[in-house]
C-alpha positions as CSV (number, residue, x, y, z in Angstrom):
1,M,25.4,-66.5,-68.0
2,S,28.3,-67.7,-66.7
3,S,30.7,-65.6,-64.5
4,N,34.1,-64.1,-66.3
5,T,36.1,-61.1,-65.0
6,Y,38.5,-61.3,-68.0
7,Y,36.6,-59.5,-69.8
8,S,36.9,-56.3,-68.3
9,S,37.5,-52.8,-68.8
10,E,40.2,-53.4,-66.5
11,A,42.1,-55.9,-69.1
12,H,41.4,-54.8,-72.2
13,G,40.6,-50.9,-71.5
14,P,37.9,-48.9,-71.5
15,F,35.5,-49.7,-74.5
16,D,31.6,-48.0,-75.5
17,L,28.6,-50.3,-75.8
18,Y,26.7,-49.7,-78.3
19,D,22.9,-51.4,-78.5
20,V,22.1,-52.7,-81.6
21,G,19.1,-53.9,-80.7
22,N,17.3,-56.8,-81.4
23,L,19.3,-58.5,-84.3
24,A,17.9,-60.8,-86.7
25,L,21.0,-63.3,-87.5
26,E,21.8,-64.8,-91.4
27,E,21.0,-68.3,-90.0
28,G,17.1,-67.0,-89.2
29,G,17.8,-66.6,-85.0
30,T,17.8,-63.2,-83.5
31,L,20.5,-61.9,-81.0
32,R,18.3,-60.0,-79.4
33,G,19.7,-56.6,-77.2
34,C,22.4,-57.3,-79.6
35,Q,25.6,-54.7,-78.0
36,L,28.5,-54.4,-79.6
37,A,31.7,-53.5,-77.6
38,V,33.5,-50.2,-79.4
39,A,37.0,-48.3,-78.4
40,T,37.8,-45.2,-80.3
41,F,40.6,-43.1,-80.8
42,G,41.3,-39.4,-82.2
43,T,38.8,-37.2,-83.6
44,L,36.0,-37.4,-86.5
45,N,37.1,-34.3,-88.6
46,A,34.3,-32.5,-89.2
47,A,33.8,-33.6,-92.8
48,K,33.3,-36.9,-91.5
49,S,36.3,-37.9,-94.3
50,N,38.5,-39.7,-92.0
51,A,37.6,-42.4,-90.4
52,I,39.1,-45.8,-90.1
53,L,37.2,-49.4,-88.9
54,V,39.4,-52.0,-87.4
55,P,37.7,-55.3,-86.7
56,T,38.9,-57.9,-84.2
57,W,40.7,-60.9,-85.0
58,Y,39.7,-64.2,-83.2
59,S,40.4,-64.2,-79.5
60,G,41.6,-60.3,-79.4
61,T,39.9,-57.6,-78.3
62,S,40.3,-53.7,-79.0
63,K,43.4,-54.1,-76.5
64,I,45.1,-55.8,-78.8
65,M,43.9,-54.3,-81.8
66,E,45.3,-50.9,-80.1
67,N,48.8,-51.7,-79.3
68,V,49.4,-53.9,-83.0
69,Y,48.3,-50.7,-84.8
70,I,47.3,-47.7,-83.6
71,G,49.9,-45.0,-82.5
72,K,50.8,-41.3,-82.7
73,G,53.5,-41.7,-85.7
74,R,52.1,-44.8,-87.7
75,A,49.7,-45.5,-90.5
76,L,47.2,-45.6,-87.6
77,D,47.9,-42.2,-85.9
78,P,44.9,-41.1,-83.4
79,D,45.8,-37.7,-84.1
80,K,44.7,-37.7,-88.2
81,Y,41.8,-40.3,-87.8
82,F,39.2,-41.4,-85.7
83,I,39.3,-45.5,-85.5
84,M,36.8,-47.1,-84.8
85,V,37.5,-50.9,-82.9
86,V,34.8,-53.0,-83.1
87,N,34.8,-55.8,-81.2
88,Q,33.3,-58.6,-83.3
89,I,30.3,-60.3,-81.9
90,G,31.5,-63.3,-79.6
91,S,34.6,-61.3,-78.2
92,G,33.6,-61.3,-74.5
93,L,33.0,-57.7,-74.5
94,G,29.9,-57.2,-76.3
95,S,26.9,-59.5,-76.4
96,S,28.1,-62.5,-76.4
97,P,27.9,-66.3,-75.5
98,H,28.9,-65.5,-71.7
99,N,27.2,-62.6,-70.8
100,T,23.8,-62.9,-72.3
101,P,21.2,-63.5,-70.3
102,F,18.6,-66.4,-69.9
103,P,17.5,-68.6,-72.4
104,S,20.2,-67.3,-74.8
105,D,23.1,-67.7,-72.9
106,R,25.6,-70.1,-72.9
107,A,25.2,-73.2,-75.2
108,N,22.1,-71.7,-76.9
109,F,23.5,-68.4,-78.2
110,P,22.9,-68.0,-82.0
111,K,24.8,-68.4,-84.5
112,V,26.6,-65.3,-86.0
113,R,27.5,-65.4,-88.7
114,I,30.7,-62.2,-90.2
115,G,28.0,-60.7,-91.7
116,D,26.0,-60.2,-89.1
117,D,29.0,-58.7,-87.3
118,V,29.4,-55.9,-90.5
119,R,25.5,-55.5,-90.7
120,A,25.9,-54.5,-86.6
121,Q,28.8,-52.2,-87.2
122,H,27.2,-50.6,-90.6
123,Q,24.4,-49.6,-87.6
124,L,27.1,-48.3,-86.0
125,V,28.5,-46.6,-88.3
126,T,26.5,-45.0,-89.5
127,Q,24.0,-44.3,-87.1
128,K,25.4,-43.7,-84.1
129,Y,28.2,-41.5,-85.9
130,G,26.9,-40.1,-89.1
131,I,29.5,-41.9,-91.1
132,E,29.1,-42.1,-94.8
133,R,32.3,-42.9,-96.0
134,L,35.6,-45.4,-94.4
135,A,39.1,-43.8,-95.5
136,L,39.9,-47.6,-94.7
137,V,38.5,-50.5,-92.9
138,V,41.6,-52.7,-91.9
139,G,41.7,-56.0,-89.9
140,G,43.6,-59.1,-89.5
141,S,42.4,-62.9,-89.9
142,M,38.9,-63.1,-88.9
143,G,39.1,-59.2,-88.8
144,A,40.1,-59.8,-92.6
145,Q,37.5,-61.8,-93.4
146,Q,35.1,-58.8,-92.0
147,T,37.2,-56.4,-94.3
148,Y,36.2,-58.2,-97.2
149,E,33.0,-58.4,-96.1
150,W,33.0,-54.5,-95.7
151,A,34.2,-54.5,-99.0
152,V,31.2,-56.6,-100.9
153,R,28.8,-55.7,-98.6
154,Y,29.0,-52.2,-98.7
155,P,31.4,-51.1,-102.2
156,E,30.9,-47.6,-102.1
157,M,31.2,-46.9,-98.1
158,V,35.0,-48.6,-98.5
159,E,37.8,-46.3,-99.8
160,R,40.3,-48.7,-99.0
161,A,40.7,-51.7,-97.9
162,A,43.4,-53.7,-96.0
163,P,42.8,-57.6,-95.4
164,I,45.7,-59.0,-93.1
165,A,46.5,-62.6,-93.3
166,G,42.4,-63.7,-94.1
167,T,41.2,-64.5,-97.5
168,A,37.4,-63.3,-98.4
169,K,36.3,-67.1,-98.8
170,N,37.3,-69.7,-96.3
171,T,39.5,-72.7,-97.2
172,A,38.4,-76.5,-97.1
173,H,41.9,-76.7,-95.5
174,D,41.2,-73.6,-92.7
175,F,38.1,-74.9,-92.0
176,L,38.9,-78.8,-91.2
177,F,41.8,-77.0,-88.7
178,T,39.3,-74.6,-87.1
179,E,37.6,-78.0,-86.7
180,T,39.7,-79.7,-84.6
181,L,40.3,-76.2,-82.2
182,V,36.7,-77.1,-81.6
183,D,37.5,-80.7,-81.0
184,A,39.8,-79.8,-78.7
185,I,37.1,-77.5,-76.3
186,T,34.2,-79.5,-77.2
187,S,35.8,-83.1,-76.2
188,D,36.6,-81.8,-72.2
189,P,33.8,-83.6,-70.2
190,G,34.0,-80.5,-67.7
191,F,32.5,-78.1,-71.2
192,A,28.8,-80.3,-70.3
193,N,27.7,-79.4,-74.1
194,G,28.0,-75.9,-73.2
195,W,27.1,-75.8,-69.7
196,Y,30.1,-75.1,-67.5
197,E,30.1,-72.4,-65.2
198,H,33.2,-71.4,-64.9
199,A,35.7,-71.5,-68.2
200,D,38.1,-73.3,-65.0
201,E,36.0,-76.3,-65.6
202,V,37.0,-76.3,-69.2
203,R,40.7,-75.7,-68.8
204,A,42.2,-79.5,-70.2
205,G,40.3,-78.2,-73.6
206,L,41.4,-75.0,-73.3
207,R,45.1,-76.1,-72.9
208,R,44.9,-78.6,-75.9
209,H,43.2,-75.4,-78.2
210,A,46.0,-73.3,-77.0
211,K,48.9,-76.3,-77.7
212,M,47.2,-76.3,-81.0
213,W,47.4,-73.0,-81.4
214,A,51.6,-73.0,-80.9
215,V,51.5,-76.6,-83.3
216,M,49.8,-73.9,-86.6
217,G,49.8,-70.6,-85.4
218,W,53.1,-70.1,-85.6
219,S,55.6,-71.5,-87.8
220,T,58.0,-74.0,-87.9
221,E,61.0,-71.4,-88.9
222,F,59.7,-70.1,-85.6
223,F,60.8,-72.8,-83.3
224,A,63.9,-74.2,-85.8
225,Q,65.2,-69.9,-85.1
226,G,64.3,-70.0,-81.6
227,R,61.8,-67.1,-81.3
228,M,61.0,-68.4,-78.4
229,A,64.2,-67.8,-76.1
230,A,64.0,-64.9,-78.0
231,L,60.8,-63.9,-76.5
232,G,62.1,-64.3,-73.2
233,F,60.8,-67.8,-72.6
234,S,63.3,-71.1,-71.6
235,S,61.6,-74.1,-73.4
236,L,58.8,-75.1,-74.8
237,D,56.8,-76.3,-71.7
238,D,57.4,-73.4,-70.2
239,F,56.0,-71.2,-73.6
240,V,53.1,-73.6,-74.1
241,T,52.8,-72.9,-70.3
242,N,52.9,-69.4,-69.7
243,F,52.5,-68.1,-73.5
244,M,49.8,-69.9,-75.4
245,N,48.3,-71.6,-71.9
246,G,48.2,-68.3,-70.6
247,Y,46.7,-66.2,-73.0
248,F,44.2,-68.7,-73.7
249,A,43.1,-70.0,-70.3
250,P,41.0,-67.4,-68.9
251,M,38.3,-67.0,-72.3
252,D,35.6,-68.2,-72.0
253,P,35.3,-71.5,-74.2
254,N,31.6,-71.0,-76.0
255,N,32.7,-67.2,-76.9
256,L,35.8,-69.0,-79.1
257,L,33.3,-71.7,-80.0
258,C,31.4,-68.8,-81.3
259,M,33.9,-67.0,-83.5
260,A,35.5,-70.6,-84.6
261,W,32.0,-71.5,-86.0
262,K,32.0,-67.6,-87.6
263,W,35.4,-68.1,-88.8
264,Q,34.9,-71.2,-91.0
265,R,31.8,-70.0,-92.7
266,G,33.4,-66.7,-94.2
267,D,32.3,-66.6,-97.2
268,V,31.6,-63.5,-99.2
269,S,31.0,-65.5,-102.2
270,R,27.4,-66.3,-100.8
271,H,26.4,-62.6,-102.3
272,T,26.7,-63.8,-105.6
273,G,25.7,-67.5,-105.7
274,G,28.7,-69.1,-104.7
275,D,30.6,-67.4,-107.5
276,L,34.0,-65.8,-105.9
277,A,34.7,-63.9,-108.9
278,A,31.5,-61.9,-109.0
279,A,31.7,-60.8,-105.4
280,L,35.0,-59.7,-105.5
281,A,34.4,-57.7,-109.0
282,R,32.1,-55.3,-106.5
283,I,35.0,-54.1,-104.5
284,Q,35.3,-50.5,-105.5
285,A,38.4,-49.3,-102.3
286,K,41.9,-49.5,-103.4
287,T,42.7,-53.0,-101.6
288,F,46.1,-53.9,-100.6
289,V,46.2,-57.8,-99.5
290,M,48.7,-58.7,-97.2
291,P,49.5,-62.3,-96.3
292,V,52.3,-63.2,-93.8
293,S,54.6,-65.3,-95.8
294,S,55.0,-68.2,-93.0
295,D,51.3,-68.7,-92.1
296,M,50.1,-71.9,-92.3
297,F,46.2,-70.6,-91.5
298,F,45.7,-68.2,-94.8
299,P,49.2,-68.7,-96.4
300,P,50.0,-66.5,-99.3
301,S,49.2,-68.6,-102.2
302,D,44.9,-68.7,-100.9
303,C,45.6,-64.7,-100.7
304,A,46.9,-64.5,-104.1
305,R,44.1,-66.3,-105.6
306,E,42.1,-64.0,-104.3
307,Q,43.2,-60.6,-104.6
308,K,43.7,-61.5,-108.6
309,L,40.2,-61.0,-108.7
310,I,39.9,-57.8,-107.1
311,K,40.7,-55.0,-109.6
312,G,43.6,-52.5,-109.2
313,S,44.7,-54.6,-106.3
314,E,48.0,-55.1,-104.5
315,L,50.3,-58.6,-102.9
316,R,51.8,-56.8,-100.0
317,V,53.7,-60.0,-98.9
318,L,54.8,-59.8,-95.2
319,D,58.2,-61.3,-94.3
320,S,58.1,-62.9,-91.2
321,V,58.9,-66.1,-89.0
322,D,56.2,-65.7,-87.0
323,G,53.1,-67.2,-88.8
324,H,50.2,-66.0,-88.3
325,L,50.5,-65.1,-85.4
326,A,52.9,-61.9,-86.7
327,L,49.9,-60.2,-85.9
328,F,49.9,-60.5,-82.0
329,G,53.0,-57.6,-82.8
330,A,56.3,-59.8,-81.1
331,D,58.1,-59.3,-84.8
332,P,58.9,-55.7,-84.6
333,D,60.4,-55.8,-88.6
334,C,56.9,-57.0,-89.6
335,T,54.9,-54.6,-87.8
336,G,57.6,-52.2,-89.7
337,Q,56.5,-53.5,-93.0
338,L,52.6,-53.1,-91.5
339,D,53.3,-50.2,-91.0
340,R,54.7,-49.0,-94.3
341,H,52.4,-51.0,-96.3
342,L,49.5,-49.3,-94.8
343,K,51.1,-45.6,-95.1
344,D,51.6,-46.7,-98.7
345,L,47.6,-47.3,-99.2
346,L,46.7,-44.1,-96.9
347,G,48.7,-41.9,-98.8
348,I,50.9,-40.6,-96.0
349,A,54.2,-39.5,-97.5
350,V,57.4,-40.7,-95.7
351,G,57.9,-38.0,-92.9
352,G,54.7,-37.9,-92.1
353,R,53.1,-36.0,-94.7
354,H,50.0,-37.0,-95.6
355,S,48.8,-36.7,-98.7
356,S,45.3,-37.5,-99.8
357,M,43.5,-35.7,-97.2
């Protein structure tokens, strides 16, 4: 194990650890003593019909999901719903390369796929909470990949699905870009093939990684409109150093690589011999597919191609110049759009009256 105080409840809010046990992985390995970190909000009703699952995105933890999605009067209102935010494997809070004991720590951490996360989440949902149906599964980016996996793998359990800024099958373009993020980290000599002792030893690679996120995570219009200044940054260097690098620098490089490997290989069509249409035809959930208009990772055209394969689904494009990182919630208008769409999906009338529970 390597030490990293960044992954603590002080930094990310309270969370519980659920013991999955030994998780047999799709790639053939085993994650021994797998633990899921879950933060919950609200109360499960007697019928267990008000449960919402929110999986996390690349680098994100339950804290940012709480800030972006959850709140009184919001679509995801803890006064009405029991909301489970499950940190994906490798995120740093649950089982991850940096906190797994020898001999499976750091570079020896096994390869985990999106499907492994969802199977572990299914065990949490059904065995810990006794939930048989989820009112909604909603997530952004890698959270969208997990949302699609849930809707395809367990179609009878998911009543509604809202994949935001993500696809059911990763594209070749997105795979290639993610590879450059990986290369930015692994090319740093301090990475030492994954056997560094502390993230700071890989600071040059993490800074390159952060700069690449600045290039592709936001949109060209974000920079053209001076959104950096609106967010409180005086220059490009100030923005890259104090926001982008400030965000990524404390994170563990092996954790990021674990998530990136999963991200690249997200693909529900593996359930149907590579037939994406057949996989998406399994979905029974009422589904709103919600790309961000200026997203360069998962552009609306990629998301729309998949949405057309989901029976009864709707394409709800979120209009923002913030690109993929509109997911961070810095554009209040985009966050408002997201909330309105989720309320529509959940059947919450204007004024807050719930019409479907």
